[in-house]
Residue, then its C-alpha position, 0 to 999 in steps of 0.5 A: x229348823x229343828x227335827x220336829x219342825x221339819x216333820x211338821x212342814x213335811x206333814x203339812x205338805x203331805x196332807x195339809x195338816x196345820x200347826x195346831x193339829x200337828x202339835x197334838x202329836x208332839x208328846x208321842x214322837x221319839x228319835x232313834x238312830x240306826x247303825x248300818x245293817x240294823x233292822x227297822x222291822x224284821x220278818x214275822x215281827x208286827x210293825x208297830x211304828x211309823x217312822x219319818x226319815x231324817x237322814x239315811x236310807x232303808x231297804x225292804x226285802x224278802x228272802x226267797x225260801x228256795x234259793x235263799x236269795x234276797x230280793x229288794x222290794x222298796x227303798x225309803x230315803x230322807x224326808x220319806x215315811x218308813x213303815x212295813x205298810x201291810x203289817x202296820x195297817x193290819x197289825x199282822x206279822x211282816x213278810x219282809x225285812x226293813x234294814x238301814x243301809x247306812x247310819x240313819x235317823x228317824x222320828x217315829x210314832x207308835x200305832x196306838x198313839x196314831x189311833x188316838x190322834x185319828x179319834x181326836x182330829x179329822x186332820x189326823x184321820x185324813x193323814x192316816x187315809x192318805x198314808x194308806x192310799x200312798x202305800x197302795x199306790x206305791x205297791x201298785x206302781x211297783x207291780x205295774x212298772x215291772x209289767x209295763x216299764x223297761x229297766x231303763x225307765x225303772x232306773x230313771x224313776x228310782x233316781x228321781x225318787x231317791x236322788x242320792x241312792x247311789x252314794x248309799x246303796x251297793x249296785x247289786x242291791x239296786x240291780x235286785x230292786x230293778x229286777x236285773x243283773x249287775x252287768x245290765x245295770x252297769x250298761x244302763x248307767x254307761x248308756x245314760x251317762x253317754x246320752x248326757x253328753 
């Protein structure tokens, strides 16, 4: 299966988009590869592209102005969309950095081309609505998990959404995402491993 065919299948699963409507977008998709540590989008930049991850992992983080500590907010991995949602939707400067954690590759589309597709097609309009709804749900779920879930539960949900993340992302980044210290993450991993046996 080619990269663009993979993208078409993903969009059909996500929004029910059929082949004919998806083909309207074919002139607009571009391929890009990222080296480890390269940015998809940076702080204060306006995010103008929506990307689909073919391979790799990205993290979104902010830097605490007082402590200069990096705080991980989101991870994006294979077959997921990568985008700085708020910046992209509102076309305002981004509050975060989005960085490739390993060598990664994406297909991406410019927001102007997406808007053209929204005007051409109800299916693309629906896709845009679902992307916005998904962004809202991700943000709300993240907030609620910190309020209502234990670190162990957050850990299990992370593995479910990003099964290969421990092969790509250093443990201190994962601990930051979970809102715990490194030793606490080690204890959780040991406990989970012992419960399997």
